[in-house]
DRENNU-740797 format. One record per residue: residue in three letters; chain; x, y, z of N, C-alpha, C, O in turn. Coordinates in nm, 2 decimals, padded with zeros to 4 digits. Example, Ala and Ser with C-alpha at 12.3 -4.5 7.8 and 13.67 -1.06 7.14 Angstrom:
REM DRENNU-740797
@type ALA, mol A, n_X 01.32, n_Y -00.57, n_Z 00.78, ca_X 01.23, ca_Y -00.45, ca_Z 00.78, c_X 01.32, c_Y -00.33, c_Z 00.78, o_X 01.42, o_Y -00.33, o_Z 00.85 .
@type SER, mol A, n_X 01.28, n_Y -00.22, n_Z 00.71, ca_X 01.37, ca_Y -00.11, ca_Z 00.71, c_X 01.29, c_Y 00.00, c_Z 00.79, o_X 01.34, o_Y 00.11, o_Z 00.80 .
//
This chain:
REM DRENNU-740797
@type UNK, mol A, n_X 01.41, n_Y -01.85, n_Z 01.25, ca_X 01.47, ca_Y -01.75, ca_Z 01.17, c_X 01.40, c_Y -01.61, c_Z 01.19, o_X 01.29, o_Y -01.60, o_Z 01.23 .
@type UNK, mol A, n_X 01.48, n_Y -01.51, n_Z 01.17, ca_X 01.44, ca_Y -01.37, ca_Z 01.19, c_X 01.43, c_Y -01.30, c_Z 01.06, o_X 01.51, o_Y -01.32, o_Z 00.97 .
@type UNK, mol A, n_X 01.32, n_Y -01.23, n_Z 01.04, ca_X 01.30, ca_Y -01.15, ca_Z 00.92, c_X 01.29, c_Y -01.00, c_Z 00.95, o_X 01.22, o_Y -00.96, o_Z 01.04 .
@type UNK, mol A, n_X 01.37, n_Y -00.93, n_Z 00.88, ca_X 01.37, ca_Y -00.78, ca_Z 00.90, c_X 01.33, c_Y -00.71, c_Z 00.77, o_X 01.38, o_Y -00.75, o_Z 00.66 .
@type UNK, mol A, n_X 01.25, n_Y -00.61, n_Z 00.78, ca_X 01.21, ca_Y -00.54, ca_Z 00.67, c_X 01.25, c_Y -00.39, c_Z 00.68, o_X 01.25, o_Y -00.34, o_Z 00.79 .
@type UNK, mol A, n_X 01.30, n_Y -00.33, n_Z 00.58, ca_X 01.35, ca_Y -00.20, ca_Z 00.58, c_X 01.28, c_Y -00.12, c_Z 00.47, o_X 01.25, o_Y -00.17, o_Z 00.37 .
@type UNK, mol A, n_X 01.25, n_Y 00.01, n_Z 00.50, ca_X 01.19, ca_Y 00.10, ca_Z 00.41, c_X 01.30, c_Y 00.14, c_Z 00.31, o_X 01.41, o_Y 00.17, o_Z 00.35 .
@type UNK, mol A, n_X 01.26, n_Y 00.14, n_Z 00.18, ca_X 01.36, ca_Y 00.16, ca_Z 00.08, c_X 01.42, c_Y 00.30, c_Z 00.09, o_X 01.54, o_Y 00.33, o_Z 00.04 .
@type UNK, mol A, n_X 01.35, n_Y 00.40, n_Z 00.15, ca_X 01.41, ca_Y 00.53, ca_Z 00.16, c_X 01.54, c_Y 00.53, c_Z 00.24, o_X 01.63, o_Y 00.61, o_Z 00.21 .
@type UNK, mol A, n_X 01.56, n_Y 00.44, n_Z 00.33, ca_X 01.68, ca_Y 00.43, ca_Z 00.40, c_X 01.80, c_Y 00.41, c_Z 00.30, o_X 01.91, o_Y 00.46, o_Z 00.34 .
@type UNK, mol A, n_X 01.78, n_Y 00.35, n_Z 00.19, ca_X 01.89, ca_Y 00.31, ca_Z 00.10, c_X 01.93, c_Y 00.42, c_Z 00.00, o_X 02.02, o_Y 00.41, o_Z -00.08 .
@type UNK, mol A, n_X 01.85, n_Y 00.54, n_Z 00.01, ca_X 01.89, ca_Y 00.65, ca_Z -00.07, c_X 02.02, c_Y 00.71, c_Z -00.03, o_X 02.09, o_Y 00.77, o_Z -00.11 .
@type UNK, mol A, n_X 02.05, n_Y 00.70, n_Z 00.10, ca_X 02.17, ca_Y 00.76, ca_Z 00.16, c_X 02.26, c_Y 00.65, c_Z 00.22, o_X 02.21, o_Y 00.57, o_Z 00.30 .
@type UNK, mol A, n_X 02.39, n_Y 00.65, n_Z 00.19, ca_X 02.48, ca_Y 00.54, ca_Z 00.24, c_X 02.48, c_Y 00.53, c_Z 00.39, o_X 02.48, o_Y 00.42, o_Z 00.44 .
@type UNK, mol A, n_X 02.48, n_Y 00.64, n_Z 00.46, ca_X 02.48, ca_Y 00.64, ca_Z 00.61, c_X 02.35, c_Y 00.57, c_Z 00.66, o_X 02.36, o_Y 00.50, o_Z 00.76 .
@type UNK, mol A, n_X 02.24, n_Y 00.60, n_Z 00.60, ca_X 02.12, ca_Y 00.53, ca_Z 00.64, c_X 02.12, c_Y 00.39, c_Z 00.61, o_X 02.06, o_Y 00.31, o_Z 00.69 .
@type UNK, mol A, n_X 02.18, n_Y 00.35, n_Z 00.50, ca_X 02.19, ca_Y 00.21, ca_Z 00.46, c_X 02.27, c_Y 00.14, c_Z 00.56, o_X 02.24, o_Y 00.02, o_Z 00.60 .
@type UNK, mol A, n_X 02.38, n_Y 00.20, n_Z 00.61, ca_X 02.46, ca_Y 00.14, ca_Z 00.71, c_X 02.38, c_Y 00.11, c_Z 00.84, o_X 02.40, o_Y 00.00, o_Z 00.90 .
@type UNK, mol A, n_X 02.30, n_Y 00.20, n_Z 00.87, ca_X 02.22, ca_Y 00.18, ca_Z 00.99, c_X 02.12, c_Y 00.07, c_Z 00.97, o_X 02.09, o_Y -00.01, o_Z 01.07 .
@type UNK, mol A, n_X 02.06, n_Y 00.06, n_Z 00.85, ca_X 01.97, ca_Y -00.05, ca_Z 00.82, c_X 02.03, c_Y -00.19, c_Z 00.84, o_X 01.96, o_Y -00.28, o_Z 00.87 .
@type UNK, mol A, n_X 02.16, n_Y -00.20, n_Z 00.82, ca_X 02.23, ca_Y -00.33, ca_Z 00.83, c_X 02.30, c_Y -00.34, c_Z 00.97, o_X 02.38, o_Y -00.43, o_Z 00.98 .
@type UNK, mol A, n_X 02.27, n_Y -00.26, n_Z 01.06, ca_X 02.34, ca_Y -00.26, ca_Z 01.19, c_X 02.31, c_Y -00.39, c_Z 01.27, o_X 02.39, o_Y -00.42, o_Z 01.36 .
@type UNK, mol A, n_X 02.20, n_Y -00.46, n_Z 01.24, ca_X 02.17, ca_Y -00.58, ca_Z 01.31, c_X 02.23, c_Y -00.70, c_Z 01.24, o_X 02.21, o_Y -00.82, o_Z 01.28 .
@type UNK, mol A, n_X 02.31, n_Y -00.68, n_Z 01.13, ca_X 02.37, ca_Y -00.79, ca_Z 01.06, c_X 02.46, c_Y -00.87, c_Z 01.16, o_X 02.50, o_Y -00.81, o_Z 01.26 .
@type UNK, mol A, n_X 02.49, n_Y -01.00, n_Z 01.13, ca_X 02.48, ca_Y -01.06, ca_Z 01.00, c_X 02.35, c_Y -01.12, c_Z 00.97, o_X 02.28, o_Y -01.17, o_Z 01.06 .
@type UNK, mol A, n_X 02.31, n_Y -01.11, n_Z 00.84, ca_X 02.20, ca_Y -01.18, ca_Z 00.79, c_X 02.25, c_Y -01.28, c_Z 00.69, o_X 02.36, o_Y -01.27, o_Z 00.64 .
@type UNK, mol A, n_X 02.17, n_Y -01.38, n_Z 00.66, ca_X 02.21, ca_Y -01.48, ca_Z 00.56, c_X 02.19, c_Y -01.42, c_Z 00.42, o_X 02.27, o_Y -01.45, o_Z 00.33 .
@type UNK, mol A, n_X 02.09, n_Y -01.34, n_Z 00.40, ca_X 02.06, ca_Y -01.28, ca_Z 00.27, c_X 01.99, c_Y -01.15, c_Z 00.28, o_X 01.93, o_Y -01.12, o_Z 00.38 .
@type UNK, mol A, n_X 01.99, n_Y -01.08, n_Z 00.17, ca_X 01.91, ca_Y -00.95, ca_Z 00.15, c_X 01.84, c_Y -00.96, c_Z 00.02, o_X 01.90, o_Y -00.99, o_Z -00.08 .
@type UNK, mol A, n_X 01.71, n_Y -00.93, n_Z 00.02, ca_X 01.63, ca_Y -00.93, ca_Z -00.10, c_X 01.59, c_Y -00.78, c_Z -00.12, o_X 01.52, o_Y -00.73, o_Z -00.04 .
@type UNK, mol A, n_X 01.63, n_Y -00.73, n_Z -00.23, ca_X 01.59, ca_Y -00.59, ca_Z -00.27, c_X 01.47, c_Y -00.59, c_Z -00.37, o_X 01.49, o_Y -00.64, o_Z -00.48 .
@type UNK, mol A, n_X 01.36, n_Y -00.55, n_Z -00.32, ca_X 01.24, ca_Y -00.54, ca_Z -00.40, c_X 01.20, c_Y -00.40, c_Z -00.44, o_X 01.09, o_Y -00.37, o_Z -00.50 .
@type UNK, mol A, n_X 01.29, n_Y -00.30, n_Z -00.41, ca_X 01.25, ca_Y -00.16, ca_Z -00.44, c_X 01.25, c_Y -00.14, c_Z -00.59, o_X 01.32, o_Y -00.20, o_Z -00.66 .
@type UNK, mol A, n_X 01.15, n_Y -00.05, n_Z -00.63, ca_X 01.13, ca_Y -00.03, ca_Z -00.77, c_X 01.06, c_Y 00.10, c_Z -00.79, o_X 00.99, o_Y 00.15, o_Z -00.70 .
@type UNK, mol A, n_X 01.07, n_Y 00.15, n_Z -00.91, ca_X 00.99, ca_Y 00.26, ca_Z -00.96, c_X 00.89, c_Y 00.20, c_Z -01.06, o_X 00.93, o_Y 00.15, o_Z -01.17 .
@type UNK, mol A, n_X 00.76, n_Y 00.21, n_Z -01.03, ca_X 00.66, ca_Y 00.13, ca_Z -01.12, c_X 00.59, c_Y 00.22, c_Z -01.22, o_X 00.52, o_Y 00.16, o_Z -01.30 .
@type UNK, mol A, n_X 00.61, n_Y 00.35, n_Z -01.21, ca_X 00.54, ca_Y 00.43, ca_Z -01.31, c_X 00.62, c_Y 00.44, c_Z -01.44, o_X 00.74, o_Y 00.45, o_Z -01.44 .
@type UNK, mol A, n_X 00.54, n_Y 00.42, n_Z -01.55, ca_X 00.60, ca_Y 00.43, ca_Z -01.68, c_X 00.63, c_Y 00.57, c_Z -01.72, o_X 00.56, o_Y 00.66, o_Z -01.68 .
@type UNK, mol A, n_X 00.73, n_Y 00.59, n_Z -01.81, ca_X 00.76, ca_Y 00.72, ca_Z -01.86, c_X 00.82, c_Y 00.82, c_Z -01.77, o_X 00.82, o_Y 00.94, o_Z -01.80 .
@type UNK, mol A, n_X 00.88, n_Y 00.78, n_Z -01.66, ca_X 00.95, ca_Y 00.87, ca_Z -01.57, c_X 01.08, c_Y 00.92, c_Z -01.64, o_X 01.13, o_Y 00.85, o_Z -01.73 .
@type UNK, mol A, n_X 01.13, n_Y 01.03, n_Z -01.59, ca_X 01.26, ca_Y 01.08, ca_Z -01.65, c_X 01.37, c_Y 00.98, c_Z -01.61, o_X 01.36, o_Y 00.91, o_Z -01.51 .
@type UNK, mol A, n_X 01.48, n_Y 00.98, n_Z -01.68, ca_X 01.60, ca_Y 00.90, ca_Z -01.65, c_X 01.65, c_Y 00.93, c_Z -01.51, o_X 01.69, o_Y 00.83, o_Z -01.44 .
@type UNK, mol A, n_X 01.64, n_Y 01.05, n_Z -01.46, ca_X 01.69, ca_Y 01.09, ca_Z -01.33, c_X 01.61, c_Y 01.02, c_Z -01.22, o_X 01.66, o_Y 00.98, o_Z -01.12 .
@type UNK, mol A, n_X 01.48, n_Y 01.01, n_Z -01.24, ca_X 01.39, ca_Y 00.94, ca_Z -01.14, c_X 01.44, c_Y 00.79, c_Z -01.13, o_X 01.45, o_Y 00.74, o_Z -01.01 .
@type UNK, mol A, n_X 01.47, n_Y 00.73, n_Z -01.24, ca_X 01.51, ca_Y 00.59, ca_Z -01.23, c_X 01.65, c_Y 00.58, c_Z -01.17, o_X 01.68, o_Y 00.48, o_Z -01.09 .
@type UNK, mol A, n_X 01.74, n_Y 00.67, n_Z -01.20, ca_X 01.87, ca_Y 00.67, ca_Z -01.14, c_X 01.87, c_Y 00.68, c_Z -00.99, o_X 01.94, o_Y 00.61, o_Z -00.92 .
@type UNK, mol A, n_X 01.79, n_Y 00.78, n_Z -00.95, ca_X 01.78, ca_Y 00.81, ca_Z -00.80, c_X 01.70, c_Y 00.70, c_Z -00.73, o_X 01.74, o_Y 00.65, o_Z -00.62 .
@type UNK, mol A, n_X 01.58, n_Y 00.66, n_Z -00.78, ca_X 01.49, ca_Y 00.57, ca_Z -00.71, c_X 01.52, c_Y 00.42, c_Z -00.73, o_X 01.47, o_Y 00.34, o_Z -00.65 .
@type UNK, mol A, n_X 01.60, n_Y 00.38, n_Z -00.83, ca_X 01.62, ca_Y 00.24, ca_Z -00.86, c_X 01.77, c_Y 00.21, c_Z -00.85, o_X 01.81, o_Y 00.13, o_Z -00.77 .
@type UNK, mol A, n_X 01.85, n_Y 00.28, n_Z -00.94, ca_X 01.99, ca_Y 00.25, ca_Z -00.95, c_X 02.06, c_Y 00.28, c_Z -00.81, o_X 02.14, o_Y 00.20, o_Z -00.76 .
@type UNK, mol A, n_X 02.04, n_Y 00.40, n_Z -00.77, ca_X 02.11, ca_Y 00.45, ca_Z -00.65, c_X 02.07, c_Y 00.36, c_Z -00.52, o_X 02.16, o_Y 00.32, o_Z -00.45 .
@type UNK, mol A, n_X 01.94, n_Y 00.34, n_Z -00.51, ca_X 01.89, ca_Y 00.25, ca_Z -00.40, c_X 01.96, c_Y 00.11, c_Z -00.41, o_X 02.00, o_Y 00.06, o_Z -00.31 .
@type UNK, mol A, n_X 01.96, n_Y 00.05, n_Z -00.53, ca_X 02.01, ca_Y -00.08, ca_Z -00.54, c_X 02.16, c_Y -00.08, c_Z -00.51, o_X 02.21, o_Y -00.18, o_Z -00.44 .
@type UNK, mol A, n_X 02.24, n_Y 00.01, n_Z -00.56, ca_X 02.38, ca_Y 00.02, ca_Z -00.54, c_X 02.41, c_Y 00.04, c_Z -00.39, o_X 02.50, o_Y -00.03, o_Z -00.34 .
@type UNK, mol A, n_X 02.34, n_Y 00.13, n_Z -00.33, ca_X 02.37, ca_Y 00.15, ca_Z -00.18, c_X 02.33, c_Y 00.03, c_Z -00.10, o_X 02.41, o_Y -00.01, o_Z -00.01 .
@type UNK, mol A, n_X 02.23, n_Y -00.04, n_Z -00.14, ca_X 02.19, ca_Y -00.16, ca_Z -00.06, c_X 02.29, c_Y -00.27, c_Z -00.09, o_X 02.33, o_Y -00.34, o_Z 00.01 .
@type UNK, mol A, n_X 02.33, n_Y -00.29, n_Z -00.21, ca_X 02.43, ca_Y -00.40, ca_Z -00.24, c_X 02.56, c_Y -00.37, c_Z -00.18, o_X 02.62, o_Y -00.46, o_Z -00.12 .
@type UNK, mol A, n_X 02.61, n_Y -00.25, n_Z -00.18, ca_X 02.74, ca_Y -00.21, ca_Z -00.12, c_X 02.73, c_Y -00.24, c_Z 00.03, o_X 02.83, o_Y -00.29, o_Z 00.08 .
@type UNK, mol A, n_X 02.63, n_Y -00.20, n_Z 00.09, ca_X 02.62, ca_Y -00.22, ca_Z 00.24, c_X 02.60, c_Y -00.36, c_Z 00.27, o_X 02.66, o_Y -00.41, o_Z 00.37 .
@type UNK, mol A, n_X 02.53, n_Y -00.44, n_Z 00.19, ca_X 02.52, ca_Y -00.58, ca_Z 00.21, c_X 02.65, c_Y -00.65, c_Z 00.21, o_X 02.69, o_Y -00.73, o_Z 00.29 .
@type UNK, mol A, n_X 02.73, n_Y -00.61, n_Z 00.11, ca_X 02.87, ca_Y -00.67, ca_Z 00.09, c_X 02.96, c_Y -00.63, c_Z 00.21, o_X 03.03, o_Y -00.71, o_Z 00.27 .
@type UNK, mol A, n_X 02.95, n_Y -00.50, n_Z 00.25, ca_X 03.03, ca_Y -00.45, ca_Z 00.36, c_X 02.99, c_Y -00.52, c_Z 00.49, o_X 03.08, o_Y -00.54, o_Z 00.58 .
@type UNK, mol A, n_X 02.87, n_Y -00.56, n_Z 00.51, ca_X 02.82, ca_Y -00.62, ca_Z 00.63, c_X 02.83, c_Y -00.77, c_Z 00.63, o_X 02.80, o_Y -00.84, o_Z 00.73 .
@type UNK, mol A, n_X 02.89, n_Y -00.83, n_Z 00.52, ca_X 02.91, ca_Y -00.97, ca_Z 00.52, c_X 02.79, c_Y -01.06, c_Z 00.49, o_X 02.78, o_Y -01.17, o_Z 00.52 .
@type UNK, mol A, n_X 02.69, n_Y -01.00, n_Z 00.42, ca_X 02.57, ca_Y -01.07, ca_Z 00.38, c_X 02.61, c_Y -01.18, c_Z 00.28, o_X 02.68, o_Y -01.15, o_Z 00.19 .
@type UNK, mol A, n_X 02.56, n_Y -01.30, n_Z 00.30, ca_X 02.60, ca_Y -01.41, ca_Z 00.22, c_X 02.54, c_Y -01.41, c_Z 00.08, o_X 02.61, o_Y -01.45, o_Z -00.02 .
@type UNK, mol A, n_X 02.42, n_Y -01.36, n_Z 00.06, ca_X 02.35, ca_Y -01.36, ca_Z -00.07, c_X 02.28, c_Y -01.23, c_Z -00.08, o_X 02.21, o_Y -01.18, o_Z 00.01 .
@type UNK, mol A, n_X 02.29, n_Y -01.16, n_Z -00.20, ca_X 02.21, ca_Y -01.04, ca_Z -00.23, c_X 02.13, c_Y -01.07, c_Z -00.35, o_X 02.18, o_Y -01.11, o_Z -00.46 .
@type UNK, mol A, n_X 02.00, n_Y -01.06, n_Z -00.33, ca_X 01.90, ca_Y -01.09, ca_Z -00.44, c_X 01.83, c_Y -00.96, c_Z -00.48, o_X 01.77, o_Y -00.90, o_Z -00.41 .
@type UNK, mol A, n_X 01.85, n_Y -00.93, n_Z -00.61, ca_X 01.79, ca_Y -00.81, ca_Z -00.67, c_X 01.67, c_Y -00.86, c_Z -00.76, o_X 01.69, o_Y -00.94, o_Z -00.85 .
@type UNK, mol A, n_X 01.55, n_Y -00.81, n_Z -00.72, ca_X 01.43, ca_Y -00.85, ca_Z -00.80, c_X 01.39, c_Y -00.72, c_Z -00.88, o_X 01.36, o_Y -00.62, o_Z -00.82 .
@type UNK, mol A, n_X 01.39, n_Y -00.73, n_Z -01.01, ca_X 01.36, ca_Y -00.61, ca_Z -01.09, c_X 01.30, c_Y -00.65, c_Z -01.22, o_X 01.29, o_Y -00.77, o_Z -01.25 .
@type UNK, mol A, n_X 01.27, n_Y -00.55, n_Z -01.30, ca_X 01.21, ca_Y -00.58, ca_Z -01.43, c_X 01.27, c_Y -00.48, c_Z -01.53, o_X 01.30, o_Y -00.36, o_Z -01.48 .
@type UNK, mol A, n_X 01.29, n_Y -00.51, n_Z -01.65, ca_X 01.33, ca_Y -00.42, ca_Z -01.75, c_X 01.22, c_Y -00.39, c_Z -01.85, o_X 01.17, o_Y -00.49, o_Z -01.91 .
@type UNK, mol A, n_X 01.18, n_Y -00.27, n_Z -01.86, ca_X 01.07, ca_Y -00.24, ca_Z -01.95, c_X 01.13, c_Y -00.24, c_Z -02.09, o_X 01.22, o_Y -00.17, o_Z -02.12 .
@type UNK, mol A, n_X 01.07, n_Y -00.32, n_Z -02.18, ca_X 01.13, ca_Y -00.33, ca_Z -02.31, c_X 01.05, c_Y -00.26, c_Z -02.42, o_X 01.07, o_Y -00.27, o_Z -02.54 .
@type UNK, mol A, n_X 00.96, n_Y -00.17, n_Z -02.38, ca_X 00.88, ca_Y -00.10, ca_Z -02.47, c_X 00.88, c_Y 00.05, c_Z -02.43, o_X 00.92, o_Y 00.08, o_Z -02.32 .
@type UNK, mol A, n_X 00.85, n_Y 00.14, n_Z -02.53, ca_X 00.86, ca_Y 00.28, ca_Z -02.50, c_X 00.75, c_Y 00.33, c_Z -02.41, o_X 00.65, o_Y 00.26, o_Z -02.39 .
@type UNK, mol A, n_X 00.77, n_Y 00.44, n_Z -02.35, ca_X 00.68, ca_Y 00.50, ca_Z -02.25, c_X 00.55, c_Y 00.54, c_Z -02.31, o_X 00.45, o_Y 00.56, o_Z -02.23 .
@type UNK, mol A, n_X 00.54, n_Y 00.55, n_Z -02.44, ca_X 00.41, ca_Y 00.59, ca_Z -02.50, c_X 00.32, c_Y 00.48, c_Z -02.53, o_X 00.21, o_Y 00.50, o_Z -02.58 .
@type UNK, mol A, n_X 00.35, n_Y 00.36, n_Z -02.49, ca_X 00.26, ca_Y 00.24, ca_Z -02.51, c_X 00.20, c_Y 00.20, c_Z -02.38, o_X 00.12, o_Y 00.10, o_Z -02.38 .
//
């Protein structure tokens, strides 16, 4: 089996995400990208987590990836704790 790793920055831009999947087909894609600092602005999370995840998932689907696995966490407490 072959394992490929991509830097999450590639997935900020759809064209770069397309290039990252250029060696497809893969059996699966595991997205581990995350923003780990507490108390960031909503825009930081939208850009660094949501946008990256959506671009990655869309390109995985377009490339015929059989399984897309998103690993994430939801912080359930306020940023002041």
